[in-house]
N, C-alpha and C positions, 0 to 999 in steps of 0.2 A: 504494500500500500504506500503510495507516495506520501511524503511528509506534508502535513497541513490538511489532509483530508480526513474528516471524521466519518466514522461509520455509525449510523444510528444503532442504538441498542436493539438486539434481536435480529439484525440483518444477516449476520453470519449464519445463525441458526436457520433462518428462512431459506437462504441460499443453499445450505446443506440439504434441507428437506426437498427443495425444488430439484436439486441434482439427483437425489435418491429416487424421486418420482419419474425422472426422465426415462422414457422408454417403457414405463408402466402405464397401461391405459387407465383412464379414470374408472372408478367403481361404477357399475350401472346403478341407475335410479332404482330404488326398491319400492314396489307396490306394497302399501301397508294393509292391504285387504286381499291377500293372496290365498289360494287353496293350499292345503298342507301337502298335496301331491306334487306341487310345482318344484322344479329343480332349484336347488340351493335355498329351499324354504327355511325360515328361521322364526321361532316363536319369540315375540318381543313383549307380549302382554297376556294377562289372564283376566277374564271377566269376573268381577266381584260384585256382590249385592251390597248396596249402600244401606244405611239404617232406614231410609225412606222407601226401600224396595227397588230402587232403580239399579239397572246393571251398568257398571262403569268399569273401564279398563284399569287394571293395576299393572303398571309398567315394570318389566324386569330390569334389573340393573344392567344386565348384559343379554343380548339376544342369544338364544340357544338353537342349535340346529334342530330341525323338526324331525328327529329320529323316531322310529317306531316306539321306542320306550317312552319318550316324552309325549308323543301323541296319545299313547295308551293311558296316560295320566288323566285324560278327559273322562275316563270311566264309561258309563252308559251313554253319555252325551257325545255328539260328534265333536271332533276337535274344533271346528269352526264355530261351534256354539259357545265355547268357553275359552278359546284362545284367539289371540290376534297373531296372524302370521304374515311375514313379509317375504317377498321373493323378487327377483329382478323383473322390472316392468316389461310386459310383453308388447308394448306399443300397439301396432296395428293388429296384433293377435288377440286383443282384448276388446270386448263389446263396449267398454267404457271409453276407449281411446278415440279421439276425433281426428287423428292425423297429426295433431300438434299438442293436444292437451288431454288430460284425464278429465272426462266429463263427470265422473263420480266425485272427484275432489271439488270440482266447480259447483256441483249440485249440493254437496254437503255444506260448503261454506255459504252458499246462497240461501238454502232452505232450512237449515237447522240452526237453532240458537246455541250460543256457546254454553258449555256446562262447567267450565273452569275459568278462572280469571288470570291465572299464571300458566306459563308453558309447563306442561308436565315433563318430568325427567324421562327422556326417551332415548333408547339405545340406537335407534335407526335414523334419527332426525337428520344427520349430515347427508344421508343419501336418500331420504324419503321423497318420493315423487310428489306427494301432496304438499309437503312443506316447501319443496323447490318451486312448485307452481303457485300455491295459494298463500304461503308464508304462515305467519302467526295465526291467522284466521282458521286454518285447517287444524292446527294443534289444539286450539281452544274447543273444538268440536269433536276431535278424535276420540276422547274417552267414552263417548256414547255409542260409537260405531262397533257393532258386533256383527261379523259377517253373516251369521245365520241366527237372526233374532226374530223369533215368532211373535213375541208380545211387544208390540209397538203401535203407535198411532199412525194414521194415514200419512201424515206429513213425513214421518221417518221413512216409511215404506216407499213413498214417492221419491224421496231424496236418494235412496240407495238402489232403487230398481234399475235393472239394465234397460237400455233403450228398447222400446217396442214390447216389453214384457210387463205384465200386471204387477 
């Protein structure tokens, strides 16, 4: 480094990280409402009943691979009824994808009310498709989204329904 030039704090670390990432493709965006059978699926939350009877997502500190043993922990319920699972976004292979955006994330943020006021601690946020697209608004609604939730009002079902399906 030439004399008289100051390097801002943290710059050397950032440069090292950037060099370490060179040649490594970025991690794919993760769909936070994936099927357990999807490749590279990870469980990042578990549905819990609140004192008032609502189902809300309890976030795991660290996402866990959706192994048969972990999925079996759902007992008599289907894993998607009690766990939130993330997997790489399928883009045009998904009924919710519009070609550029996830319509599910857009509908959830437009149609559902927030259920928390602070961002939940989430193990997948850095790569979450919903967060990348909708930001904080998606995170404030995320805890109420359970992939297979039978007991919900019409507003919820309209927000999460696949296009063209009831």
